[in-house]
C-alpha positions as CSV (number, residue, x, y, z in Angstrom):
1,M,-27.2,10.4,-54.1
2,P,-27.1,13.4,-52.0
3,Y,-23.8,14.2,-50.2
4,S,-25.5,13.7,-46.7
5,W,-26.3,10.0,-47.7
6,M,-22.8,9.4,-49.1
7,N,-21.3,10.8,-45.9
8,A,-23.6,8.7,-43.8
9,V,-22.4,5.5,-45.6
10,H,-18.8,6.6,-45.4
11,G,-19.2,7.0,-41.7
12,W,-21.0,3.7,-41.3
13,L,-18.1,2.1,-43.1
14,G,-15.8,3.4,-40.2
15,M,-13.9,5.9,-42.5
16,G,-15.0,9.0,-40.8
17,R,-16.4,12.1,-42.4
18,L,-16.5,12.2,-46.3
19,P,-14.4,15.0,-47.6
20,Q,-16.4,17.7,-49.3
21,A,-13.9,18.5,-51.9
22,P,-15.1,18.8,-55.5
23,I,-13.0,16.0,-56.8
24,V,-14.8,13.6,-54.2
25,S,-18.1,14.3,-55.4
26,Y,-17.1,14.1,-59.0
27,L,-15.3,10.8,-58.6
28,A,-18.4,9.2,-56.7
29,R,-20.9,10.4,-59.3
30,S,-18.8,9.8,-62.4
31,T,-17.9,6.3,-61.1
32,S,-21.7,5.6,-60.5
33,G,-22.5,6.9,-63.9
34,F,-19.9,4.6,-65.3
35,Y,-21.4,1.6,-63.7
36,V,-24.8,2.5,-65.0
37,L,-23.3,2.6,-68.5
38,L,-21.5,-0.8,-68.0
39,G,-24.8,-2.4,-66.7
40,G,-26.6,-0.9,-69.8
41,L,-23.9,-2.4,-72.1
42,F,-24.5,-5.9,-70.1
43,W,-28.2,-5.6,-70.8
44,V,-27.8,-4.8,-74.6
45,V,-25.3,-7.7,-75.1
46,S,-27.6,-10.0,-73.3
47,F,-30.2,-9.9,-76.0
48,D,-27.9,-11.7,-78.6
49,L,-25.1,-13.6,-76.8
50,R,-23.7,-15.3,-79.7
51,R,-23.6,-12.0,-81.9
52,H,-21.7,-10.4,-79.0
53,E,-19.4,-13.2,-78.0
54,V,-16.3,-11.2,-78.6
55,V,-17.7,-8.5,-76.5
56,L,-18.4,-11.0,-73.8
57,Y,-14.9,-12.4,-74.0
58,Y,-13.4,-8.9,-73.8
59,L,-15.5,-8.0,-70.8
60,G,-14.6,-11.1,-69.0
61,V,-10.8,-10.6,-69.5
62,V,-10.9,-6.9,-68.5
63,I,-13.1,-7.5,-65.5
64,V,-10.8,-10.2,-64.1
65,V,-7.9,-7.7,-64.6
66,F,-10.0,-4.9,-63.0
67,G,-10.9,-7.1,-60.1
68,A,-7.2,-7.9,-59.4
69,A,-6.5,-4.1,-59.7
70,L,-9.2,-3.1,-57.3
71,F,-8.1,-5.5,-54.7
72,V,-4.6,-4.2,-54.9
73,I,-5.6,-0.6,-54.9
74,D,-8.1,-1.2,-52.0
75,L,-5.4,-2.6,-49.8
76,A,-2.9,0.0,-50.8
77,V,-5.2,2.9,-49.8
78,G,-6.2,1.3,-46.7
79,M,-9.9,0.4,-47.3
80,P,-11.6,-1.7,-44.7
81,L,-10.6,-5.5,-45.2
82,F,-14.3,-6.6,-45.7
83,W,-14.4,-4.1,-48.6
84,S,-11.1,-5.3,-50.2
85,L,-12.2,-8.8,-49.9
86,G,-15.6,-8.1,-51.3
87,E,-14.8,-5.8,-54.1
88,G,-11.8,-7.0,-56.0
89,P,-12.3,-10.7,-55.6
90,F,-16.2,-10.4,-56.5
91,N,-15.3,-8.6,-59.7
92,T,-12.5,-11.2,-60.5
93,A,-15.0,-14.0,-59.9
94,L,-17.6,-12.2,-62.2
95,G,-15.0,-11.9,-64.9
96,I,-14.2,-15.7,-64.6
97,V,-17.9,-16.5,-64.9
98,I,-18.4,-14.4,-68.0
99,L,-15.2,-16.0,-69.5
100,F,-16.5,-19.5,-68.7
101,S,-19.8,-18.8,-70.0
102,S,-18.4,-17.2,-73.3
103,R,-16.2,-20.3,-73.7
104,R,-19.2,-22.7,-73.3
105,L,-21.1,-20.4,-75.7
106,R,-18.4,-20.9,-78.2
107,A,-18.3,-24.6,-77.8
108,G,-22.0,-25.0,-78.1
109,P,-23.5,-27.0,-80.9
110,S,-25.3,-24.1,-82.6
111,H,-22.1,-22.1,-82.8
112,A,-20.8,-25.0,-85.1
113,Y,-24.1,-24.7,-87.1
114,H,-23.5,-20.9,-87.6
115,K,-20.0,-21.5,-88.9
116,L,-21.2,-24.3,-91.2
117,K,-24.1,-21.8,-92.6
118,E,-21.4,-19.0,-93.1
119,S,-19.3,-21.3,-95.2
120,E,-22.0,-22.3,-97.6
């Protein structure tokens, strides 16, 4: 995203002009890149949920913790309240959904079938 667009969004959020320091551009772009990588991981894992159930459980746990950390950080640095209430709690809820879903996956009937087949 060009700097002018990021600056416009920053202003629209009521945070004034986006600083033009190299670290700001680096953090904005590297964080966006990280989210693309994470999305790709979710996409790959989605093709075989049972095979990757440990990864799903791990992602659920760390996303719950990450959401809580984001909420605290957002409040500490003075992000707008709507941002703080949307970012951290949303991530925490997403992690809980992943944990709940992975738990149901482990409890499903075909999971017991796979265990039985492995023991033969």
